[in-house]
N, C-alpha and C positions, 0 to 999 in steps of 0.2 A: 587314453588320449595322450599323445606326445606333443609337446609344444617347445620350440627352441627358445632359449634364453638369449639375451643380448650378446653374449659371448659365443653363441653358436652351439653351446651344449644343450642337450635336450632334457626335458623333465618328463617323468612318467607318472600319470595319475591312474590309479586303479579304483574301480568301484568295488568296495568290500562291504559286508554286512555291518561292520563296526570298525571305526578308526582305532589305531592303537592308542595306548595311554601316552600322555605327555612324558617324555623322559626327564623333564626338569621337576615336575610337581606330582606326577603319577595320576593326575586326574584324567578322565576320559577325553580323548581327542575328538575334534569335530570332523577333520579331514586330514588326509596325509598324502604325500607325494614323494617319489624318489627323485632327488635332485643332485646335481654335481656338487661335490664337497672337496675342499682342499685344506691340508694342514702343512705346516713347515716343520720338518723334523729338526733335531738338534744340530745336524750338519748343514742346515740352511736349505735343504732340498724340499721342494714342493711335492707333496704326495697328493694326487687327485684320484678320486674314486666317486662312487655314488653313495648317498646316505638318505635316510628317511627324515623328512621334515613333517612335523605334526602341528596342525593348527590347534592351538589351545586357548580356550576362552579366558582362562586366568592369566597365562603368561604372555599372550600376544595381543591383548585388547588395546594396548597403547601403540601398537605398531601401525603406521599410517596405511599400509596395504591390508594388513590382517584385520584391523578393527572394523572396517566396513563389512567385510565378509562375515565376521563373527556376528555383527548386528543383523545382517541379512538372515543367517541361519537361526538367530534367536526369534526373529519375526516369522519367517516362512517355514522353518524346519527342514526343508529340502528344496532342491531345484525342481520346479514343475514346468509344464509346458507354458503356463501363464507368466512365469517369472524367469524363463530361460535366458533371455537376453541380459537382464540385470545380473542374474546369478553367475552366468558364464563370464561376463565382463569382470566381476569381482574375483572369481577364481583365477582368471588369467592374470589380473594385476598382482594377486598374491603369489602366483607361481614365478613371476619375474624376480621376486625378492626373497622367496621362501628359503630358509636355511635351517639345517638341523641344529638342534640345541647341543652344543659341545661342552665337554668338561675336560679338565687337565688329564684325567686318566685315559680318555679317548685318544688324545694326541699321542700319549706315550705308547698306547697299544698299536696305533698306526705306525709309529716310528719303529717299533720292534718288528712288525710285519714287513717293513720296508728295509730291514737291515741297518737300523740305526745303531748308535753307539752302545746300546745295551747288549747287542749280539757279541758273544765272546769269541 
């Protein structure tokens, strides 16, 4: 399923047997999507690419878009024909704000790939 975000970039959701682990806490993810992701390198240049956003019960429960989706999966376990409208609306809401969990090392790695100051 591809769904455009407000800025026109698209998000890709794949059905997989198992979502990847949360990169922040290593617990099992509930759902994942490939989303647009940008970082600014040391030269002030914006680097835009795609990254994996993982819905995590532990890390995302307080997020206003993720929390209701986490609660939905806690109650229903999966999206079924009976709960399709509610489940798909919650997934769509999450997709509009879903972001990968980033760490300082990731930004440095992207900067190096983009020819940042670390390149000799």
